[in-house]
C-alpha positions as CSV (number, residue, x, y, z in Angstrom):
1,X,0.5,-3.5,-9.5
2,X,3.0,-1.4,-7.4
3,X,3.3,-1.3,-3.9
4,X,5.8,1.0,-1.8
5,X,5.5,-0.8,1.6
6,X,6.9,1.0,5.1
7,X,6.5,-1.1,8.4
8,X,5.2,1.8,10.4
9,X,4.7,2.1,14.7
10,X,1.1,4.6,13.1
11,X,0.0,5.9,10.1
12,X,-2.9,8.4,9.4
13,X,-4.1,9.7,6.1
14,X,-6.2,13.7,6.2
15,X,-8.6,15.1,4.1
16,X,-9.5,18.6,4.1
17,X,-7.7,18.3,7.9
18,X,-10.3,15.4,8.8
19,X,-8.1,12.1,10.0
20,X,-10.2,9.5,7.3
21,X,-8.0,6.9,8.0
22,X,-5.5,5.5,10.6
23,X,-3.4,2.3,12.1
24,X,-1.3,1.4,14.7
25,X,1.6,-0.8,14.3
26,X,1.4,-2.7,10.7
27,X,1.8,-1.5,7.0
28,X,1.3,2.1,5.5
29,X,1.0,0.5,1.8
30,X,0.9,3.1,-0.8
31,X,-0.6,1.0,-4.2
32,X,-0.9,2.0,-7.6
33,X,-2.4,0.2,-10.7
34,X,-1.0,-0.3,-13.7
35,X,-2.6,-0.7,-16.9
36,X,-3.3,-4.7,-17.5
37,X,-3.5,-5.2,-13.5
38,X,-6.3,-7.0,-12.8
39,X,-8.3,-8.4,-9.6
40,X,-6.5,-11.3,-9.6
41,X,-3.7,-9.4,-9.4
42,X,-4.6,-7.3,-6.6
43,X,-5.5,-10.6,-4.7
44,X,-2.0,-11.7,-5.3
45,X,-0.9,-8.7,-3.9
46,X,-2.4,-8.5,-0.6
47,X,-1.7,-12.3,-0.3
48,X,2.1,-11.9,-0.6
49,X,2.5,-8.4,1.7
50,X,0.2,-10.6,4.3
51,X,2.6,-13.2,4.4
52,X,6.3,-11.1,3.9
53,X,8.1,-11.2,7.0
54,X,8.7,-8.0,7.7
55,X,8.2,-7.8,11.6
56,X,10.7,-8.6,14.6
57,X,10.8,-12.3,16.4
58,X,11.6,-12.1,20.0
59,X,15.4,-12.5,18.3
60,X,14.9,-9.4,17.2
61,X,14.9,-10.9,13.5
62,X,12.4,-9.8,10.7
63,X,10.4,-13.1,10.4
64,X,6.5,-12.5,11.6
65,X,4.3,-11.4,9.0
66,X,1.4,-8.6,9.6
67,X,-0.9,-11.4,9.8
68,X,1.4,-13.1,12.7
69,X,1.6,-10.2,15.2
70,X,-2.1,-8.8,14.7
71,X,-0.7,-5.7,12.8
72,X,-3.3,-3.5,10.8
73,X,-2.4,-1.8,6.8
74,X,-3.4,1.4,6.1
75,X,-3.8,2.1,2.6
76,X,-3.3,5.2,0.4
77,X,-3.7,5.0,-3.5
78,X,-0.8,6.5,-5.3
79,X,-0.6,7.0,-9.1
80,X,2.7,8.6,-8.9
81,X,4.5,5.4,-8.1
82,X,3.9,5.2,-11.9
83,X,6.0,8.0,-12.4
84,X,8.2,7.8,-15.7
85,X,11.1,10.0,-15.0
86,X,13.4,9.1,-17.9
87,X,12.9,12.2,-20.0
88,X,13.5,16.0,-18.8
89,X,12.4,17.2,-15.5
90,X,9.1,16.7,-15.4
91,X,7.6,12.9,-14.3
92,X,4.9,11.4,-17.0
93,X,2.2,9.2,-15.6
94,X,1.0,7.2,-18.2
95,X,2.1,4.3,-17.1
96,X,-0.5,4.4,-14.2
97,X,-4.0,2.8,-15.1
98,X,-6.9,5.3,-16.1
99,X,-8.4,6.3,-12.8
100,X,-11.8,4.3,-13.1
101,X,-10.2,1.2,-13.2
102,X,-7.5,2.1,-10.6
103,X,-9.8,2.8,-8.1
104,X,-11.9,-0.1,-8.5
105,X,-8.3,-2.5,-8.3
106,X,-7.0,0.0,-5.3
107,X,-10.4,-0.8,-3.5
108,X,-10.5,-4.7,-4.5
109,X,-6.7,-4.8,-3.1
110,X,-7.8,-2.9,0.0
111,X,-10.7,-5.9,0.6
112,X,-8.7,-8.7,-0.8
113,X,-6.4,-7.4,2.8
114,X,-9.4,-7.3,4.9
115,X,-10.7,-10.7,3.7
116,X,-7.4,-12.2,4.9
117,X,-8.1,-11.2,8.4
118,X,-6.1,-8.0,8.4
119,X,-7.5,-4.7,9.7
120,X,-7.4,-2.3,6.9
121,X,-8.8,1.9,6.6
122,X,-7.7,3.4,3.6
123,X,-7.8,6.8,1.9
124,X,-10.2,8.6,-0.4
125,X,-9.1,7.9,-3.7
126,X,-8.2,10.7,-5.9
127,X,-8.2,13.3,-2.9
128,X,-5.3,16.0,-2.1
129,X,-3.8,13.8,1.1
130,X,-1.7,14.7,4.1
131,X,-0.3,11.0,5.0
132,X,1.8,10.9,8.2
133,X,3.9,8.1,9.9
134,X,6.3,6.7,12.1
135,X,8.1,4.7,10.2
136,X,9.4,1.7,12.2
137,X,13.0,0.6,12.0
138,X,12.6,2.0,9.2
139,X,11.3,-0.6,6.9
140,X,10.7,0.3,3.4
141,X,10.1,-2.2,0.6
142,X,9.3,-1.6,-2.8
143,X,7.3,-4.0,-4.7
144,X,6.1,-5.1,-8.3
145,X,3.6,-7.5,-9.7
146,X,4.7,-9.5,-12.8
147,X,1.7,-9.1,-15.5
148,X,1.1,-12.4,-17.0
């Protein structure tokens, strides 16, 4: 799986002008399932993100995880993270998992975060979404899982 993670003061996602998911301080996670990903891949990514030290401690150093701070997560499906831009001017998206498989992995990933104790909301898979955020830092991290 591929994820773009942003430490946020707040974030929200709207569909047709209605807020469908939001979080206060925590993480906005744009996630893309790739061919070969499995539920174990999604769980492994969730565990890694839950422990990643992206939040400031008392000394101002990034030493705390979202679990340690009690932060929340907003997870948004983002197939365009699989874009292949090596040829021409139009990105190709054949590196993304098929929609049915991708939706199941996206939902599994969000549930894995919840199971780890992180208050997690989501966007709507496949919908035309408007995502807004206040990036804290800014802190933005790109993650790719390794296929085994």
